[in-house]
LONU-404814 format. One record per residue (C-alpha): chain; residue number from 1; x, y, z; residue in one letter. Coordinates in pm, 1 decimal, always signed. Layout:
<rs>
<r><kette>A</kette><nr>NUM</nr><X>X</X><Y>Y</Y><Z>Z</Z><rest>a</rest></r>
...
</rs>
This chain:
<rs>
<r><kette>A</kette><nr>1</nr><X>+2104.9</X><Y>+12872.8</Y><Z>-12609.6</Z><rest>m</rest></r>
<r><kette>A</kette><nr>2</nr><X>+1785.6</X><Y>+12942.6</Y><Z>-12802.7</Z><rest>a</rest></r>
<r><kette>A</kette><nr>3</nr><X>+1809.1</X><Y>+13060.5</Y><Z>-13165.7</Z><rest>d</rest></r>
<r><kette>A</kette><nr>4</nr><X>+1522.4</X><Y>+13312.0</Y><Z>-13107.6</Z><rest>v</rest></r>
<r><kette>A</kette><nr>5</nr><X>+1378.8</X><Y>+13502.2</Y><Z>-12815.3</Z><rest>v</rest></r>
<r><kette>A</kette><nr>6</nr><X>+1039.2</X><Y>+13660.3</Y><Z>-12762.4</Z><rest>n</rest></r>
<r><kette>A</kette><nr>7</nr><X>+1014.3</X><Y>+14018.1</Y><Z>-12650.1</Z><rest>v</rest></r>
<r><kette>A</kette><nr>8</nr><X>+739.4</X><Y>+14271.0</Y><Z>-12608.7</Z><rest>r</rest></r>
<r><kette>A</kette><nr>9</nr><X>+773.1</X><Y>+14621.6</Y><Z>-12746.5</Z><rest>i</rest></r>
<r><kette>A</kette><nr>10</nr><X>+503.7</X><Y>+14873.3</Y><Z>-12643.5</Z><rest>n</rest></r>
<r><kette>A</kette><nr>11</nr><X>+279.6</X><Y>+14577.0</Y><Z>-12586.9</Z><rest>g</rest></r>
<r><kette>A</kette><nr>12</nr><X>+349.2</X><Y>+14416.5</Y><Z>-12923.7</Z><rest>q</rest></r>
<r><kette>A</kette><nr>13</nr><X>+497.4</X><Y>+14060.3</Y><Z>-12917.9</Z><rest>e</rest></r>
<r><kette>A</kette><nr>14</nr><X>+806.7</X><Y>+14017.5</Y><Z>-13141.0</Z><rest>l</rest></r>
<r><kette>A</kette><nr>15</nr><X>+1030.2</X><Y>+13725.3</Y><Z>-13208.0</Z><rest>e</rest></r>
<r><kette>A</kette><nr>16</nr><X>+1399.1</X><Y>+13820.7</Y><Z>-13272.5</Z><rest>v</rest></r>
<r><kette>A</kette><nr>17</nr><X>+1720.0</X><Y>+13620.5</Y><Z>-13319.5</Z><rest>k</rest></r>
<r><kette>A</kette><nr>18</nr><X>+1924.2</X><Y>+13563.5</Y><Z>-13002.1</Z><rest>a</rest></r>
<r><kette>A</kette><nr>19</nr><X>+2192.5</X><Y>+13831.5</Y><Z>-12984.4</Z><rest>g</rest></r>
<r><kette>A</kette><nr>20</nr><X>+1967.3</X><Y>+14110.3</Y><Z>-13130.7</Z><rest>t</rest></r>
<r><kette>A</kette><nr>21</nr><X>+2000.0</X><Y>+14443.5</Y><Z>-12950.2</Z><rest>t</rest></r>
<r><kette>A</kette><nr>22</nr><X>+1689.7</X><Y>+14603.5</Y><Z>-12807.2</Z><rest>a</rest></r>
<r><kette>A</kette><nr>23</nr><X>+1734.7</X><Y>+14900.0</Y><Z>-13045.5</Z><rest>a</rest></r>
<r><kette>A</kette><nr>24</nr><X>+1721.7</X><Y>+14669.7</Y><Z>-13348.2</Z><rest>v</rest></r>
<r><kette>A</kette><nr>25</nr><X>+1414.2</X><Y>+14494.2</Y><Z>-13203.9</Z><rest>a</rest></r>
<r><kette>A</kette><nr>26</nr><X>+1246.8</X><Y>+14834.7</Y><Z>-13158.5</Z><rest>v</rest></r>
<r><kette>A</kette><nr>27</nr><X>+1306.0</X><Y>+14921.9</Y><Z>-13520.4</Z><rest>f</rest></r>
<r><kette>A</kette><nr>28</nr><X>+1185.5</X><Y>+14574.3</Y><Z>-13630.3</Z><rest>m</rest></r>
<r><kette>A</kette><nr>29</nr><X>+855.5</X><Y>+14650.5</Y><Z>-13446.9</Z><rest>a</rest></r>
<r><kette>A</kette><nr>30</nr><X>+817.7</X><Y>+14950.0</Y><Z>-13675.8</Z><rest>g</rest></r>
<r><kette>A</kette><nr>31</nr><X>+882.8</X><Y>+15209.1</Y><Z>-13391.7</Z><rest>v</rest></r>
<r><kette>A</kette><nr>32</nr><X>+1093.1</X><Y>+15505.8</Y><Z>-13498.5</Z><rest>t</rest></r>
<r><kette>A</kette><nr>33</nr><X>+1055.1</X><Y>+15733.0</Y><Z>-13193.1</Z><rest>c</rest></r>
<r><kette>A</kette><nr>34</nr><X>+1251.2</X><Y>+15590.3</Y><Z>-12905.2</Z><rest>f</rest></r>
<r><kette>A</kette><nr>35</nr><X>+1203.4</X><Y>+15891.7</Y><Z>-12678.5</Z><rest>r</rest></r>
<r><kette>A</kette><nr>36</nr><X>+1130.8</X><Y>+16260.2</Y><Z>-12692.9</Z><rest>r</rest></r>
<r><kette>A</kette><nr>37</nr><X>+1362.6</X><Y>+16541.1</Y><Z>-12600.2</Z><rest>s</rest></r>
<r><kette>A</kette><nr>38</nr><X>+1275.6</X><Y>+16791.4</Y><Z>-12329.2</Z><rest>v</rest></r>
<r><kette>A</kette><nr>39</nr><X>+1128.1</X><Y>+17013.4</Y><Z>-12602.7</Z><rest>t</rest></r>
<r><kette>A</kette><nr>40</nr><X>+921.3</X><Y>+16722.1</Y><Z>-12746.9</Z><rest>g</rest></r>
<r><kette>A</kette><nr>41</nr><X>+1134.4</X><Y>+16640.4</Y><Z>-13048.1</Z><rest>e</rest></r>
<r><kette>A</kette><nr>42</nr><X>+1160.1</X><Y>+16275.3</Y><Z>-13166.2</Z><rest>v</rest></r>
<r><kette>A</kette><nr>43</nr><X>+1475.9</X><Y>+16095.3</Y><Z>-13082.1</Z><rest>r</rest></r>
<r><kette>A</kette><nr>44</nr><X>+1621.4</X><Y>+15764.3</Y><Z>-13207.8</Z><rest>a</rest></r>
<r><kette>A</kette><nr>45</nr><X>+1963.1</X><Y>+15593.9</Y><Z>-13198.9</Z><rest>p</rest></r>
<r><kette>A</kette><nr>46</nr><X>+2248.7</X><Y>+15787.4</Y><Z>-13360.0</Z><rest>l</rest></r>
<r><kette>A</kette><nr>47</nr><X>+2589.0</X><Y>+15640.0</Y><Z>-13273.8</Z><rest>c</rest></r>
<r><kette>A</kette><nr>48</nr><X>+2491.0</X><Y>+15279.4</Y><Z>-13206.5</Z><rest>g</rest></r>
<r><kette>A</kette><nr>49</nr><X>+2758.1</X><Y>+15239.4</Y><Z>-12938.9</Z><rest>m</rest></r>
<r><kette>A</kette><nr>50</nr><X>+2598.9</X><Y>+15394.2</Y><Z>-12629.4</Z><rest>g</rest></r>
<r><kette>A</kette><nr>51</nr><X>+2762.2</X><Y>+15734.3</Y><Z>-12646.8</Z><rest>v</rest></r>
<r><kette>A</kette><nr>52</nr><X>+2489.4</X><Y>+15963.4</Y><Z>-12775.0</Z><rest>c</rest></r>
<r><kette>A</kette><nr>53</nr><X>+2224.1</X><Y>+15832.3</Y><Z>-12524.0</Z><rest>m</rest></r>
<r><kette>A</kette><nr>54</nr><X>+1952.8</X><Y>+15892.2</Y><Z>-12796.3</Z><rest>e</rest></r>
<r><kette>A</kette><nr>55</nr><X>+1843.0</X><Y>+15522.8</Y><Z>-12783.4</Z><rest>c</rest></r>
<r><kette>A</kette><nr>56</nr><X>+1726.5</X><Y>+15537.7</Y><Z>-12423.5</Z><rest>r</rest></r>
<r><kette>A</kette><nr>57</nr><X>+1407.2</X><Y>+15339.0</Y><Z>-12355.0</Z><rest>v</rest></r>
<r><kette>A</kette><nr>58</nr><X>+1252.8</X><Y>+15162.3</Y><Z>-12053.5</Z><rest>t</rest></r>
<r><kette>A</kette><nr>59</nr><X>+1360.2</X><Y>+14790.4</Y><Z>-12038.0</Z><rest>i</rest></r>
<r><kette>A</kette><nr>60</nr><X>+1190.2</X><Y>+14570.0</Y><Z>-11785.5</Z><rest>d</rest></r>
<r><kette>A</kette><nr>61</nr><X>+1082.4</X><Y>+14870.5</Y><Z>-11582.5</Z><rest>g</rest></r>
<r><kette>A</kette><nr>62</nr><X>+1427.9</X><Y>+15042.6</Y><Z>-11587.5</Z><rest>v</rest></r>
<r><kette>A</kette><nr>63</nr><X>+1408.0</X><Y>+15386.0</Y><Z>-11745.5</Z><rest>p</rest></r>
<r><kette>A</kette><nr>64</nr><X>+1685.8</X><Y>+15539.5</Y><Z>-11951.7</Z><rest>h</rest></r>
<r><kette>A</kette><nr>65</nr><X>+1827.1</X><Y>+15197.0</Y><Z>-12055.1</Z><rest>s</rest></r>
<r><kette>A</kette><nr>66</nr><X>+2053.8</X><Y>+15217.9</Y><Z>-12355.7</Z><rest>r</rest></r>
<r><kette>A</kette><nr>67</nr><X>+1883.6</X><Y>+14998.4</Y><Z>-12619.3</Z><rest>s</rest></r>
<r><kette>A</kette><nr>68</nr><X>+2181.7</X><Y>+14983.6</Y><Z>-12843.1</Z><rest>c</rest></r>
<r><kette>A</kette><nr>69</nr><X>+2394.3</X><Y>+14821.5</Y><Z>-12570.6</Z><rest>q</rest></r>
<r><kette>A</kette><nr>70</nr><X>+2128.4</X><Y>+14572.8</Y><Z>-12437.5</Z><rest>t</rest></r>
<r><kette>A</kette><nr>71</nr><X>+2082.3</X><Y>+14229.1</Y><Z>-12590.1</Z><rest>l</rest></r>
<r><kette>A</kette><nr>72</nr><X>+1732.2</X><Y>+14088.5</Y><Z>-12599.9</Z><rest>c</rest></r>
<r><kette>A</kette><nr>73</nr><X>+1647.7</X><Y>+13818.3</Y><Z>-12365.7</Z><rest>v</rest></r>
<r><kette>A</kette><nr>74</nr><X>+1338.8</X><Y>+13591.9</Y><Z>-12337.9</Z><rest>e</rest></r>
<r><kette>A</kette><nr>75</nr><X>+1040.3</X><Y>+13783.7</Y><Z>-12207.2</Z><rest>g</rest></r>
<r><kette>A</kette><nr>76</nr><X>+1198.8</X><Y>+14121.5</Y><Z>-12218.3</Z><rest>m</rest></r>
<r><kette>A</kette><nr>77</nr><X>+957.2</X><Y>+14419.4</Y><Z>-12198.2</Z><rest>e</rest></r>
<r><kette>A</kette><nr>78</nr><X>+1068.3</X><Y>+14729.7</Y><Z>-12396.0</Z><rest>i</rest></r>
<r><kette>A</kette><nr>79</nr><X>+875.8</X><Y>+15065.5</Y><Z>-12376.0</Z><rest>r</rest></r>
<r><kette>A</kette><nr>80</nr><X>+940.5</X><Y>+15369.3</Y><Z>-12582.7</Z><rest>t</rest></r>
<r><kette>A</kette><nr>81</nr><X>+818.3</X><Y>+15734.4</Y><Z>-12548.5</Z><rest>d</rest></r>
<r><kette>A</kette><nr>82</nr><X>+700.2</X><Y>+15725.5</Y><Z>-12907.4</Z><rest>g</rest></r>
</rs>
C-alpha cells in the first residue's frame, strides 16, 4: 500500500497520507466551506462521525458523500459547494 495518495480538491492537486479522510484533505487544501445550506449559510463538518451530514461533498461525481467517512484513494476527485 502506498504511503501517500494524490487527490484533487476543487481542481487543486493535493498529496495526502494514505488513510486520510476526504474531510481532512479538504481542510488541508484550505477550503472551509464544504457546502451551503438551503438558505445559503456556510457548512462544514461538525461531528466528524457521519451523523450531522454537514460534511457532504461530491466525491468522484457522487453528490452528498460524507467526507468524514470516506478515505482518500489515488486519483479521488472532491468538489465542495464553497
